[in-house]
DRENNUBA-874618 format. One record per residue (C-alpha): residue number from 0; residue in three letters; x, y, z. Coordinates in pm, whole numbers. Layout:
N
MIZA  pos  code       x       y       z
MIZA  NUM   ALA       X       Y       Z
...
END
This chain:
446
MIZA  pos  code       x       y       z
MIZA    0   MET       0       0       0
MIZA    1   THR     173     316    -116
MIZA    2   HIS     257     630      74
MIZA    3   ARG     109     860    -190
MIZA    4   LEU    -237     704    -196
MIZA    5   PHE    -272     726     179
MIZA    6   ALA     -99    1057     239
MIZA    7   ASN    -327    1253       8
MIZA    8   LEU    -635    1116     180
MIZA    9   LEU    -526    1117     541
MIZA   10   ALA    -324    1440     558
MIZA   11   GLY    -532    1668     769
MIZA   12   LEU    -759    1423     949
MIZA   13   LEU    -825    1514    1310
MIZA   14   VAL    -514    1598    1517
MIZA   15   ALA    -653    1374    1788
MIZA   16   PHE    -575    1081    1560
MIZA   17   ALA    -221    1209    1522
MIZA   18   ALA     -58     892    1401
MIZA   19   MET    -179     592    1204
MIZA   20   TRP      11     276    1117
MIZA   21   LEU     -51     139     771
MIZA   22   ALA      23    -232     757
MIZA   23   GLY      22    -258     379
MIZA   24   ALA     282      15     341
MIZA   25   ALA     489    -148     612
MIZA   26   ALA     503    -468     413
MIZA   27   ALA     594    -280      94
MIZA   28   GLN     875     -82     253
MIZA   29   GLY    1010    -337     499
MIZA   30   GLY     913    -140     807
MIZA   31   PRO     622      49     961
MIZA   32   LEU     515     367     785
MIZA   33   ARG     408     631    1033
MIZA   34   ILE     199     920     910
MIZA   35   THR     172    1217    1144
MIZA   36   VAL    -133    1432    1092
MIZA   37   THR     -56    1804    1111
MIZA   38   ASP    -273    1975     849
MIZA   39   PRO    -633    2055     957
MIZA   40   ASN    -748    2065     592
MIZA   41   VAL    -836    1754     397
MIZA   42   GLU    -783    1723      24
MIZA   43   PRO   -1036    1461     -92
MIZA   44   LEU    -879    1163    -266
MIZA   45   PRO    -980    1146    -635
MIZA   46   PHE   -1116     806    -741
MIZA   47   ALA   -1276     658   -1050
MIZA   48   ILE   -1554     401   -1053
MIZA   49   PRO   -1671     293   -1399
MIZA   50   ALA   -2022     149   -1412
MIZA   51   PHE   -2007    -210   -1293
MIZA   52   GLU   -2029    -471   -1567
MIZA   53   ALA   -2361    -656   -1608
MIZA   54   GLU   -2258   -1020   -1641
MIZA   55   THR   -2611   -1150   -1702
MIZA   56   ALA   -2902   -1025   -1905
MIZA   57   GLY   -3122    -790   -1707
MIZA   58   ALA   -2851    -696   -1458
MIZA   59   GLU   -2772    -360   -1621
MIZA   60   GLY   -2995    -156   -1390
MIZA   61   LEU   -2867    -312   -1070
MIZA   62   ALA   -2506    -289   -1186
MIZA   63   SER   -2547      85   -1244
MIZA   64   ASP   -2737     141    -916
MIZA   65   ILE   -2481     -47    -708
MIZA   66   SER   -2179     135    -852
MIZA   67   ARG   -2358     470    -810
MIZA   68   LEU   -2437     400    -445
MIZA   69   VAL   -2078     292    -373
MIZA   70   ALA   -1958     623    -518
MIZA   71   GLN   -2217     818    -320
MIZA   72   ASP   -2117     654       8
MIZA   73   LEU   -1752     747     -45
MIZA   74   VAL   -1819    1103    -161
MIZA   75   ASN   -2053    1170     131
MIZA   76   THR   -1767    1116     376
MIZA   77   GLY   -1595    1429     246
MIZA   78   LEU   -1273    1227     215
MIZA   79   PHE   -1317    1124    -147
MIZA   80   ARG   -1382    1302    -478
MIZA   81   GLU   -1529    1112    -771
MIZA   82   ILE   -1383    1175   -1116
MIZA   83   PRO   -1674    1197   -1366
MIZA   84   SER   -1694     932   -1636
MIZA   85   THR   -1676    1204   -1903
MIZA   86   ALA   -1310    1251   -1807
MIZA   87   PHE   -1218     885   -1856
MIZA   88   VAL    -951     822   -2120
MIZA   89   SER   -1034     454   -2152
MIZA   90   GLN   -1330     238   -2064
MIZA   91   LEU   -1343     -98   -1890
MIZA   92   THR   -1567    -332   -2084
MIZA   93   SER   -1498    -643   -1878
MIZA   94   PHE   -1427    -714   -1513
MIZA   95   ALA   -1142    -941   -1625
MIZA   96   GLN    -987    -673   -1847
MIZA   97   PRO    -634    -567   -1742
MIZA   98   VAL    -613    -216   -1601
MIZA   99   ALA    -438      41   -1821
MIZA  100   TYR    -287     231   -1528
MIZA  101   THR    -140     503   -1751
MIZA  102   ASP    -487     605   -1869
MIZA  103   TRP    -611     645   -1512
MIZA  104   ARG    -297     831   -1402
MIZA  105   THR    -360    1075   -1686
MIZA  106   ILE    -684    1191   -1524
MIZA  107   ASN    -521    1190   -1176
MIZA  108   ALA    -728     901   -1040
MIZA  109   GLN    -548     770    -734
MIZA  110   ALA    -791     486    -667
MIZA  111   LEU    -986     279    -918
MIZA  112   ILE   -1287      64    -828
MIZA  113   THR   -1414    -195   -1074
MIZA  114   GLY   -1699    -440   -1038
MIZA  115   ALA   -1943    -680   -1197
MIZA  116   VAL   -2299    -782   -1116
MIZA  117   ALA   -2485   -1102   -1204
MIZA  118   VAL   -2853   -1176   -1138
MIZA  119   ASN   -2990   -1530   -1127
MIZA  120   GLY   -3352   -1553   -1017
MIZA  121   GLY   -3376   -1344    -702
MIZA  122   GLN   -3005   -1378    -622
MIZA  123   VAL   -2745   -1111    -691
MIZA  124   THR   -2369   -1166    -707
MIZA  125   VAL   -2143    -862    -683
MIZA  126   LYS   -1767    -874    -748
MIZA  127   PHE   -1530    -582    -704
MIZA  128   ARG   -1162    -489    -707
MIZA  129   LEU    -976    -184    -574
MIZA  130   TYR    -654     -57    -734
MIZA  131   ASP    -386     190    -628
MIZA  132   VAL    -337     361    -964
MIZA  133   PHE       1     522    -898
MIZA  134   SER     167     207    -765
MIZA  135   GLY      -6      -7   -1027
MIZA  136   GLN    -118    -258    -765
MIZA  137   GLU    -443    -406    -644
MIZA  138   LEU    -525    -315    -281
MIZA  139   GLY    -628    -636    -113
MIZA  140   ALA    -784    -931    -287
MIZA  141   GLY   -1091    -905    -503
MIZA  142   GLN   -1409    -993    -321
MIZA  143   GLN   -1746   -1146    -408
MIZA  144   LEU   -2075   -1082    -227
MIZA  145   VAL   -2400   -1274    -267
MIZA  146   GLY   -2742   -1147    -168
MIZA  147   THR   -3097   -1087    -288
MIZA  148   THR   -3224    -831    -535
MIZA  149   ASP   -3414    -661    -250
MIZA  150   GLY   -3089    -629     -58
MIZA  151   TRP   -2884    -463    -331
MIZA  152   ARG   -2837    -144    -127
MIZA  153   ARG   -2677    -340     156
MIZA  154   MET   -2442    -505     -90
MIZA  155   ALA   -2339    -166    -227
MIZA  156   HIS   -2281     -38     129
MIZA  157   LYS   -2067    -344     203
MIZA  158   VAL   -1853    -278    -104
MIZA  159   ALA   -1811      85       2
MIZA  160   ASP   -1717     -26     354
MIZA  161   GLN   -1444    -248     213
MIZA  162   VAL   -1307      29     -10
MIZA  163   TYR   -1317     280     275
MIZA  164   SER   -1143      39     512
MIZA  165   ARG    -866     -58     269
MIZA  166   ILE    -781     306     195
MIZA  167   THR    -816     465     539
MIZA  168   GLY    -722     175     766
MIZA  169   GLU   -1045     230     963
MIZA  170   SER   -1355      14     963
MIZA  171   GLY   -1647     144     760
MIZA  172   TYR   -1993     251     870
MIZA  173   PHE   -2212     243     558
MIZA  174   ASP   -2385     -92     618
MIZA  175   SER   -2550      25     938
MIZA  176   ARG   -2890     148    1052
MIZA  177   VAL   -3022     434    1261
MIZA  178   VAL   -3329     429    1484
MIZA  179   PHE   -3496     766    1538
MIZA  180   VAL   -3820     943    1628
MIZA  181   SER   -4027    1030    1321
MIZA  182   GLU   -4246    1335    1379
MIZA  183   THR   -4548    1468    1189
MIZA  184   GLY   -4802    1745    1245
MIZA  185   PRO   -4782    2104    1373
MIZA  186   LYS   -4532    2203    1637
MIZA  187   ASN   -4793    2219    1914
MIZA  188   ASP   -4934    1876    1829
MIZA  189   ARG   -4655    1652    1705
MIZA  190   ARG   -4723    1285    1647
MIZA  191   LYS   -4420    1070    1721
MIZA  192   ARG   -4333     712    1635
MIZA  193   LEU   -4020     504    1625
MIZA  194   ALA   -3862     444    1286
MIZA  195   ILE   -3551     274    1155
MIZA  196   MET   -3354     359     841
MIZA  197   ASP   -3028     291     665
MIZA  198   TYR   -2747     527     767
MIZA  199   ASP   -2817     742     458
MIZA  200   GLY   -3191     781     521
MIZA  201   ALA   -3310     507     283
MIZA  202   ASN   -3540     212     363
MIZA  203   VAL   -3739     378     640
MIZA  204   GLN   -3952     133     841
MIZA  205   TYR   -4182     220    1129
MIZA  206   LEU   -4164      24    1454
MIZA  207   THR   -4453     187    1643
MIZA  208   ASP   -4766     386    1560
MIZA  209   SER   -4826     744    1671
MIZA  210   GLY   -5077     654    1941
MIZA  211   SER   -4845     749    2228
MIZA  212   ILE   -4533     952    2294
MIZA  213   VAL   -4202     775    2237
MIZA  214   LEU   -3860     911    2331
MIZA  215   ALA   -3491     824    2342
MIZA  216   PRO   -3467     507    2130
MIZA  217   ARG   -3132     330    2165
MIZA  218   PHE   -2999      25    1984
MIZA  219   SER   -2881    -287    2160
MIZA  220   PRO   -2511    -369    2103
MIZA  221   THR   -2608    -632    1845
MIZA  222   GLY   -2860    -409    1669
MIZA  223   ASP   -3150    -654    1696
MIZA  224   ARG   -3342    -464    1967
MIZA  225   VAL   -3428    -106    2048
MIZA  226   ILE   -3491      23    2398
MIZA  227   TYR   -3694     341    2447
MIZA  228   THR   -3927     538    2673
MIZA  229   SER   -4299     511    2605
MIZA  230   TRP   -4613     676    2744
MIZA  231   ASP   -4840     383    2648
MIZA  232   SER   -4965     350    3005
MIZA  233   GLY   -4997     724    3064
MIZA  234   PHE   -4667     729    3251
MIZA  235   PRO   -4312     701    3113
MIZA  236   ARG   -4206     338    3107
MIZA  237   ILE   -3914     156    2948
MIZA  238   ASN   -3992     -78    2661
MIZA  239   ALA   -3781    -287    2426
MIZA  240   ILE   -3880    -380    2073
MIZA  241   ASP   -3744    -655    1851
MIZA  242   VAL   -3646    -494    1521
MIZA  243   GLY   -3714    -807    1315
MIZA  244   THR   -4051    -911    1457
MIZA  245   VAL   -4159    -567    1591
MIZA  246   SER   -4271    -740    1912
MIZA  247   ARG   -4257    -531    2227
MIZA  248   GLN   -4162    -606    2585
MIZA  249   GLN   -4182    -387    2896
MIZA  250   ILE   -3854    -389    3089
MIZA  251   PRO   -3909    -475    3460
MIZA  252   VAL   -3723    -180    3610
MIZA  253   GLN   -3724     -59    3969
MIZA  254   ALA   -4063      75    4074
MIZA  255   GLY   -4084     455    4076
MIZA  256   GLU   -4275     753    3948
MIZA  257   MET   -4100     768    3609
MIZA  258   ALA   -3836     558    3433
MIZA  259   PHE   -3661     703    3131
MIZA  260   SER   -3335     757    2938
MIZA  261   PRO   -3253     382    2907
MIZA  262   ARG   -2955     209    2749
MIZA  263   PHE   -2856    -154    2717
MIZA  264   SER   -2539    -283    2878
MIZA  265   ARG   -2268    -409    2645
MIZA  266   ASP   -2387    -769    2678
MIZA  267   GLY   -2753    -671    2634
MIZA  268   ARG   -2849    -840    2960
MIZA  269   GLN   -2882    -529    3171
MIZA  270   VAL   -3032    -183    3138
MIZA  271   ILE   -2909     142    3287
MIZA  272   TYR   -3164     422    3316
MIZA  273   SER   -3289     718    3519
MIZA  274   LEU   -3565     676    3777
MIZA  275   SER   -3771     944    3945
MIZA  276   GLU   -3864     847    4299
MIZA  277   GLY   -3987    1079    4572
MIZA  278   GLY   -3894    1387    4372
MIZA  279   ASN   -3535    1271    4321
MIZA  280   ILE   -3385    1139    3995
MIZA  281   ASP   -3104     884    4011
MIZA  282   ILE   -2937     630    3784
MIZA  283   TRP   -3025     264    3829
MIZA  284   ARG   -2921     -65    3677
MIZA  285   THR   -3151    -364    3625
MIZA  286   ASP   -3068    -720    3521
MIZA  287   ILE   -3337    -807    3266
MIZA  288   THR   -3316   -1181    3335
MIZA  289   THR   -3313   -1186    3715
MIZA  290   GLY   -3499    -862    3779
MIZA  291   GLN   -3234    -750    4029
MIZA  292   HIS   -3200    -373    4070
MIZA  293   GLN   -2906    -163    4181
MIZA  294   ARG   -2910     207    4259
MIZA  295   LEU   -2592     369    4124
MIZA  296   THR   -2632     731    4243
MIZA  297   SER   -2795     874    4553
MIZA  298   ALA   -2730    1250    4549
MIZA  299   PRO   -3013    1504    4604
MIZA  300   SER   -2981    1616    4244
MIZA  301   ILE   -3082    1514    3894
MIZA  302   GLU   -2871    1234    3742
MIZA  303   THR   -2967    1123    3392
MIZA  304   ALA   -2857    1032    3036
MIZA  305   PRO   -2616     750    3130
MIZA  306   SER   -2384     607    2863
MIZA  307   LEU   -2151     309    2907
MIZA  308   SER   -1788     294    2802
MIZA  309   PRO   -1712      33    2532
MIZA  310   ASP   -1549    -196    2788
MIZA  311   GLY   -1857    -170    3010
MIZA  312   GLN   -1654     -53    3310
MIZA  313   ARG   -1756     313    3339
MIZA  314   ILE   -2063     532    3296
MIZA  315   VAL   -2072     893    3184
MIZA  316   PHE   -2385    1089    3274
MIZA  317   GLU   -2519    1439    3328
MIZA  318   SER   -2594    1587    3669
MIZA  319   ASP   -2671    1923    3828
MIZA  320   ARG   -2510    1829    4160
MIZA  321   SER   -2259    2113    4122
MIZA  322   GLY   -2534    2369    4066
MIZA  323   SER   -2544    2350    3687
MIZA  324   GLN   -2580    2074    3430
MIZA  325   GLN   -2237    1905    3391
MIZA  326   LEU   -2084    1571    3291
MIZA  327   TYR   -1954    1309    3534
MIZA  328   VAL   -1789     966    3507
MIZA  329   MET   -1818     684    3761
MIZA  330   PRO   -1757     307    3777
MIZA  331   VAL   -2038      91    3639
MIZA  332   THR   -2095     -43    3991
MIZA  333   GLY   -2149     307    4130
MIZA  334   GLY   -1920     503    4356
MIZA  335   GLU   -1799     862    4373
MIZA  336   PRO   -1839    1034    4033
MIZA  337   GLN   -1565    1254    3886
MIZA  338   ARG   -1667    1572    3708
MIZA  339   ILE   -1513    1604    3360
MIZA  340   SER   -1677    1918    3212
MIZA  341   PHE   -1548    2258    3326
MIZA  342   GLY   -1613    2494    3036
MIZA  343   GLU   -1866    2775    3035
MIZA  344   GLY   -2227    2673    2983
MIZA  345   ARG   -2428    2358    3046
MIZA  346   TYR   -2348    2007    2927
MIZA  347   GLY   -2581    1715    2860
MIZA  348   SER   -2662    1395    2665
MIZA  349   PRO   -2309    1248    2681
MIZA  350   VAL   -2228     946    2462
MIZA  351   TRP   -1913     737    2482
MIZA  352   SER   -1732     680    2152
MIZA  353   PRO   -1715     316    2034
MIZA  354   ARG   -1336     365    2023
MIZA  355   GLY   -1344     446    2393
MIZA  356   ASP   -1126     755    2361
MIZA  357   MET   -1382    1037    2340
MIZA  358   ILE   -1719    1148    2472
MIZA  359   ALA   -1965    1344    2260
MIZA  360   PHE   -2211    1582    2426
MIZA  361   THR   -2462    1864    2385
MIZA  362   LYS   -2356    2204    2514
MIZA  363   GLN   -2567    2515    2573
MIZA  364   HIS   -2377    2842    2597
MIZA  365   ALA   -2450    3207    2518
MIZA  366   GLY   -2789    3129    2368
MIZA  367   ARG   -2658    2865    2127
MIZA  368   PHE   -2652    2487    2128
MIZA  369   HIS   -2350    2286    2019
MIZA  370   ILE   -2246    1928    1955
MIZA  371   GLY   -1899    1877    2096
MIZA  372   VAL   -1643    1614    2186
MIZA  373   MET   -1385    1581    2462
MIZA  374   ARG   -1143    1324    2594
MIZA  375   THR   -1278    1094    2863
MIZA  376   ASP   -1100    1299    3129
MIZA  377   GLY   -1259    1621    2998
MIZA  378   SER    -951    1749    2818
MIZA  379   GLU    -931    1871    2457
MIZA  380   GLU   -1291    1990    2437
MIZA  381   ARG   -1393    2092    2084
MIZA  382   LEU   -1729    2219    1957
MIZA  383   LEU   -1826    2081    1617
MIZA  384   THR   -2156    2261    1550
MIZA  385   ALA   -2355    2567    1655
MIZA  386   SER   -2722    2650    1597
MIZA  387   PHE   -3051    2745    1757
MIZA  388   LEU   -3089    2388    1886
MIZA  389   ASP   -2846    2100    1829
MIZA  390   GLU   -2876    1804    2065
MIZA  391   GLY   -2854    1430    2119
MIZA  392   PRO   -2533    1312    1947
MIZA  393   THR   -2479     948    1849
MIZA  394   TRP   -2163     784    1713
MIZA  395   SER   -2112     592    1391
MIZA  396   PRO   -1991     234    1446
MIZA  397   ASN   -1630     333    1370
MIZA  398   GLY   -1630     647    1585
MIZA  399   ARG   -1559     876    1288
MIZA  400   VAL   -1897    1049    1240
MIZA  401   LEU   -2169    1188    1468
MIZA  402   MET   -2541    1220    1400
MIZA  403   PHE   -2762    1456    1599
MIZA  404   SER   -3092    1645    1596
MIZA  405   ARG   -3113    2005    1477
MIZA  406   GLU   -3431    2206    1521
MIZA  407   THR   -3507    2533    1342
MIZA  408   GLN   -3636    2840    1519
MIZA  409   GLY   -3985    2990    1522
MIZA  410   ALA   -4345    2877    1523
MIZA  411   ASP   -4282    2652    1225
MIZA  412   GLY   -3953    2520    1358
MIZA  413   ALA   -3901    2149    1306
MIZA  414   PRO   -3634    1888    1381
MIZA  415   ALA   -3411    1712    1129
MIZA  416   ILE   -3117    1475    1155
MIZA  417   TYR   -2769    1592    1061
MIZA  418   SER   -2426    1430    1056
MIZA  419   VAL   -2081    1578    1104
MIZA  420   ASP   -1730    1435    1099
MIZA  421   VAL   -1558    1418    1438
MIZA  422   SER   -1315    1679    1307
MIZA  423   GLY   -1603    1926    1261
MIZA  424   ARG   -1600    1895     882
MIZA  425   ASN   -1863    1775     638
MIZA  426   LEU   -2187    1886     805
MIZA  427   ARG   -2472    1717     614
MIZA  428   ARG   -2847    1678     652
MIZA  429   VAL   -2983    1323     641
MIZA  430   THR   -3294    1312     423
MIZA  431   THR   -3601    1158     592
MIZA  432   PRO   -3968    1139     479
MIZA  433   ALA   -4089    1350     775
MIZA  434   PHE   -3945    1551    1061
MIZA  435   ALA   -3690    1345    1254
MIZA  436   SER   -3516    1364    1591
MIZA  437   ASP   -3326    1168    1855
MIZA  438   PRO   -3117     936    1633
MIZA  439   SER   -2930     634    1764
MIZA  440   TRP   -2671     477    1535
MIZA  441   GLY   -2657      99    1543
MIZA  442   PRO   -2363    -136    1481
MIZA  443   LEU   -2252    -266    1144
MIZA  444   GLN   -2496    -526    1023
MIZA  445   PRO   -2374    -887     999
END
């Protein structure tokens, strides 16, 4: 894997990821290649992706759709720039055709993606290869995926994940889903229901109707269940729903006035949540199987929005125990919390990065709302967004991108879902059929 292909893409990625080891380059040069990131600006890597070859009759449409979606996934990261087909010097007419590297160098393509699609009955086979144009080498082995015609989008996302991973050295995030609250109606009478979609807003499916209020949906670690707060009974209760069967289950939490802000433990066997009891709000943990409950905080203050570290050993949460809304970290078994937020303003809705090295949060300061990130000890705080109302961040599976809710101002103000790179670049709106809020990004699908 060559220095030039990687350097042009990675130069300028977040200073927090100051060094990255590239195993392929190490093998090529006989020792580890260390790239130190110093430039805050990213020059997108130019790539070419000719339309995938249709290897069977009737596969032309799918071949075109799949190659277009692969290109879209890569471009939407802000790290890649597609070279239009009108600039191509030569055309690939067969997946087996040798690559004329000189022709692709002429148009400054640094990466070349080729592919082929075959359709037999309801089954689709997708093959692809990735080439480093300047070194004249294939990056990794060619790969073949098999799926159904209905699942062609997932296959395209999987191809894009592989390309992204081979070039950046990070895992991808395209073949993932997001659960969110879909909202319809006027601002003073919003109807809310749970919905699930692909990471790019496609394939929206509804998990609940709009008969009751639903809030704070969160995926299980395996992505097969969603836990959320529901007002079905007239009071906030914690429910879980199976994404595949859409069957619901009420979680047997500690008895109290209100239970809300739930999250699954890393093994999916326990739930951490906030419970209002006697006018006080604390964080609790319940074992779903045994029904055993444990109170984790006991201060005369509001403790809520717990989020577990990837190793399951610590919890970050928000509390007003210091007089204003701030972030704290404590062991998963409870104990004395340590405050980690000390900037001006109020902090809330903390979420631990899947990499374990950062915590995302919502910050309110000087009449504006921000999505920000900090180290787990509170150092290196950076604000990524600013608007009338930004809130509720959630991490992509690889810890590179954040989604969040943004609401516009005024009587007609409405929420939408946005994404932003952890460096603060590439702010994008995620298209949804209706108003949308409170996203939770699930893991990569199997």
